[in-house]
N, C-alpha and C positions, 0 to 999 in steps of 0.2 A: 700473159707471158707465153711464148712458144714452148711446146714440149721439147725437152733436151737442153733448155737454157737454164744454168744453175740458178736456184732461187736463193735470195739473201737469207741468212740465218742470223738472228741476234736475240739478245735477251728482251723481255718486255718490261715496261715500267708498272708502278703501282696502278695507274690509271687503266692499263690494258689487262690486269690480272683477270677480271671477270671474263673478258673476251678470249684470253688464253685458255682458261678452265673450260669454257663452253666449247671451244675448238677441240680440245681434247676429248670432250664428251661426244662430239660429232664423230671423231675418229673411231671411237668404240660403238658407234650407233646406238647411243643411249642418251638419257636426258636426266640430268641431277635435280633433285628437288632443291628448292630454295635454302632449306636449312643445311643440306650438305654443302651446297655452294659456299654458304657463309663459313662453315667450319673449314672447308678447303682452303678458302682465302686466308684463314687464320694460320695455316701452317706453310703457306707458299713463301719461298725465298726468291723475290723477283730477280735478283742478280744470278740466281742459279736456273732460272728458266732459259729456254731456247725456243724460238718459234721460227718457222720458214714461212715467208711471205710471198704470195702471188698477187702482186699490186698491194692493196691495202688489206687483203684477206689473209688470215692466218689459216695455213693449209696443212701444217704438221707441227708437232710439239714434242718437247722432252724437257724434263726437270730433274733436279737433284735435291736431296734433303741432306742436311749436315748431320751425320750421325756418328755416335761411338760404337764400334763393333767389338764385341767380345771374341777374341781369338783364344786358342789353347794357352792358358797361363798368362794372358795379358790383354790389354784394351788398346784399340788403335782407331784413329779416325777413319771414316769411309764415307763415300758418296752413295746415298740411297737413290738410285735411278728410278724415276717414276714418271707418270704422265706422258709416256711414249706412244705416239699415234701419228699416222698419216691418213688424211681424209681419202676416201675411196676414189675420188676424182684425180688424185695426184700419185697413185701407186706406180711402182716400177720406173721411177725417174731418178733414182739414186739419192732421194731426199733423206731417207732413213740413214743411209751411210753417212751423209753430210752431217746430220745431227749427232750421231755416235762419235764420229772422229772429233768434232768440235768439243763435244762434251768431255771426251776422254783427255783432251789437251787442257781443258779447264780443270779437271780433276788433278792432273799432274801439276798445274800451276799452283794449286792449292795445297799441294804437298800431302795429298791424301794417297795412301799406299794402294787402295783398292776401290773399285766401284762394285756395288752390290744391287741386285734386283730380283723381283719376282717376274717371271716371264708369262705374258699372256699366251705366247705360242713358243714352246721350248725350242723349236727348230730355228727360230730367228737368231738368237743371240750368240751361239757357237761361232758364227763367222766373224762376230766382233770381238772375240777373245773371252767370252764368258764361259766358265765352266760350272757344272752342277756340283756345288759344294755341300748342299744338305738336302736331304729328302724329309718329307713329311709322311705320316702314317694316318690313312683314314680307317676309322673303326665304326662298325654298326653292330649292335647286339640287341637280341630280343631279350627284354627284361625277365621273361620266364625262364630263360636259360642261363642267366647270369649268376652262377653260383660261385661264391668266393672260396678260395682253397684254404685261406687261414683267417684268423681273427684280427689281422693287423688293421687298425684304423676303426675298429668296431667300438663306438662309444668314446673314442678319444677326443678330448677337447670339446669345444662348443662351436656350433655353426649358426650364423644369423644372416639374415638378408639385409642388404645395404641399399639405400636409396640411390638412384642414379646421380643425384647431385653431390653425394659423398663418396661415389665409388673410386674416382681417381686417387683421392686422398687415402682411402682406406687400402686399396689394392696396390697402389704405387710401391710402397716399401717392400712388399712381398715380391713384386716383379723385379724391382731392383736387386734384391737378394739372389733371386734365381739368375738374373742376368749376369751377375758378377762371376759366375763359375761355369756358365753354359755357353760353349762356342756357337756363333751365329746369332746370338741375341743382339739387339740394339737398343739403345736408350729410347725412352718414350717421354719427350717433353709434354707439358700440358696441352698444347695444341693437338698433339697426336692423340692423346687420350680422349680429347672432346670429339675429334673426327672419327675415331673407332666407335665411339658410343653412339654418335648420331648416324654414322654410316650403316652400322649393323642393324639399327633400329629401323631404317627406312627401306633397305632393299637388299638384294643379293642373297636372301635366304630362302626365295621361293614363296608362293602364295600360301597363306594360311598361317604362317608363323606369327606368334604374338611378340610382344615386347622383350626386351632384354632384361634378365634378372641377374643380380650379383649377390653371390653368397660368400661369406668370409669365415674361415676357420680360425679360431683362437685356441692355441695351446697353452702350456703352462707359462711361456715367456712372452705371450702376446700373439698377434696375428702372424699365421705362418702358412696359410694357403687360402685359395679362392677359386670359384668357378663363375664364369659368365655363361648363361644358357638362356635358351627360349623354348616354348612348347608350341607344337602344332597340334590343335584339337582335331580328333577324328573320333566320332562316336560310332562308326560302323552301323551294326544293326542294334543299337542301344547300349553296347558295351564300350568303354573307352578304349581306343586303339590309336592314341596320339603318339607324336614323336618329340623326344627331348633332343635338342641340338645343342651340343656343348661348344660354345664359341671359343672359349679359352679356359684352361684349367692349369694352375701352377702351384707348386708347394715347395717349401724349403726343407721339409723332413719327409722320410717315407711314411710315417704315421699320419701326417696331414694329407699327403697325397692320396693314400688309401682312404682316408675319411671322406675326401671330396669326391672320389669315384663312387663310394658307397652312397653318398648323398645324391648324385646325379642319377645313378641307376635306380635309386629308391623312389624317385619323384612320381607321385600318382598320376593317373589319367593318361599314362603313356604305355605303349607296348614295346616301343623301340627307343634306344638311345643311340645317337650317332655323334661322332667328333671327326671332323675332316682334316685337322692339322695337328697330330701329336708327334712327339719325338719318337724316332725308330727304337729307342731303348725304354719306352714307357713301361713302368713296372705292371701296368694293367694287364700286359701280356702273361704275366706270372701270377698276378692276384687272383685271376679267375681259374677255376679247376679245369676249364676247357677253352683254351685260347682260340680253337677254331670257330667257336661262337661269335667272336668279335669281327670275323670276316675281314682281317687286315688287308690293306691295299696300299702300296707305295705310290707316292707321286713326287714329282720334282717341287722343290721349294726354293731355296736361296741359291742364286747364281752369283759367282764372284769373278771379277775381272782384275788380274794383277796390273797395277800402274807404275808402281815403284818396287821392284823385287827386292833389293837389299832392305828397304824399310818394311816391307810386308813380312819377309822371313825372319827379320830380326824382332818383330813385334811379338812373336809367340815364343813359347817355351817347348822343349822337347823332353820326352820321358827318359831318354838315354843319350849319353854323350855320342856325337858322331860327326863326321865330316863328309860333305857331298859336293861334288862339282857338277853344276846343272847347266846344260845348254838349252836356253828357251828361245824357241822360234816365234817371232811375231812379225807379221807382214803388215799391221795396221798401226801399231805403236812402235815405231822404229826405234825409239829410245829404250824400250823393253828388250828388244831382240839382242841377244848376247850370252856369254858365259859367266856364271857366278859360282863362287865358292862359299858354302854354308858351313859354319861351325856352331853347332847348337847342342844344348844339354839342359838339364833341369834348372839351372841357375841363370840362364840367358843364352843369347845367340848373337852372332855377327854374321853379316853376309856382305860380300864385296865383289865388284867385277873381277874376272879372272881370265886367264889364258890357258891353253893346253887342252888336252883331251878330256872329255866329260865322262863322269860316271853314268849320268842319265841324260837322255835327250828327250824333250817333250815340248809341246806347244804351250803358249801362254794360258790357253783355256785349261789345259790339263793341270797346269801348276794351281791354277784357281780352284779346281776340283779337289785338290788333296790338301790344301793349306789349312782348312779347318778341321781336317781328319774325318770328314765324312765319306771319303772314298780312298780306299787303300791303293798305293802305288802299283802293287802287284796285280790288282784287278785291272788297271789301265794298261800295264805291260802285257797282260794276257790277251787284251783286246787289240794289241798292236799299237797303242797310243803313246806308250813310253818305251824307248829303246835303251836297253842296258849296254853301257860302254865299257864297264868293267865287272868282272865276276863278283857277284854277291851284292852289288849296288842296290838292286831292287829290294832284297831283303833287308838291308840296312836302312833304306828308306821307309820300309813298312814300320820298322822299330822306331825310328826317329819321329815319323809323322803320326804315330798312333796317339790316341788321347781318349780319356773317359772323363765326363760323359760325351755322348754323340752330340754332333751340332743340331740345333733347332732354332728356328725363328719363329716366334710366337704370333706375330701379326703381319699382315700384308701391308706394305707401305706403297 
């Protein structure tokens, strides 16, 4: 097909799933192992795939997973956007925009208030209306410098290692308990547990890392925390100088969380412990006597795209009663572009289309950034991304959109 000619975009069937997955792999210039391909096939939703075809060849892909997203004080459906890629032979032809537009229309038709994703390149998705809704925290600490400031978690409960075959059943209830109250978390069906365990055991952690281990913490009332980790051996000049990489750590109580951090930092044969995706309010920042030793670094994590503003803003709760009229600009999803009136409080919220002057003017991406409370409206206003139309509206928005705890998305989908 000649350059400049729009390519047909359509879902693939069951028979084409492997070809679709392989085509995504090509877009990322990688090659999946067979066991990862099998697990990826297990979580694929063929009717939520989109492929761009040049003749019979798949040259670009996008897909979505049907998730339940935790919002402040509530749960809502969301489309988990994944497998987005364009082959290097077909770049800069408008194919990605075509995929994104079609996908967002499909999300609207499924009555999902939002689309969410992890961005391979953060600069791409803002132009499609995605806002950075949650940050992640990368930590790296030398074990010799990791001195705890308090005794919290020391000797509390029991920790035991779990076989990989039992990990999903053992860790799942703890994950779900954490998910219920942490904005940004999504549900993790069995197929996604399988993919996470297979994928992390096979690649993406660099050369030298060993298999994934699972440690479960049991308190007085049963399992209440876990850690998934691996060790990279390095003997240096005869002394162990390995690294523990904490893939995931979650707990339902402060004591269990502290105990799991003590466990990970105490693993032998390692000089360093790293964790690349922690919540920005992780208590480890205060559990250690010297937080500087953690070398914390922020990175972008979950991006959120409003698709149905009334449903999106009505799905969450607000810590204080308030009313805001929002003018949301959206030149991609024309059905989103408009003015809305939000009435919200601790007991619920309503949002509807409105007319008249707005208290705040903002783009769809910036609404996506504030809806999980990971970004304060005043921070976006200070950057010129939110315009205040009535005095005090930004401060009121800060109060209404605040939430504790901070948003966190535990795994990449």
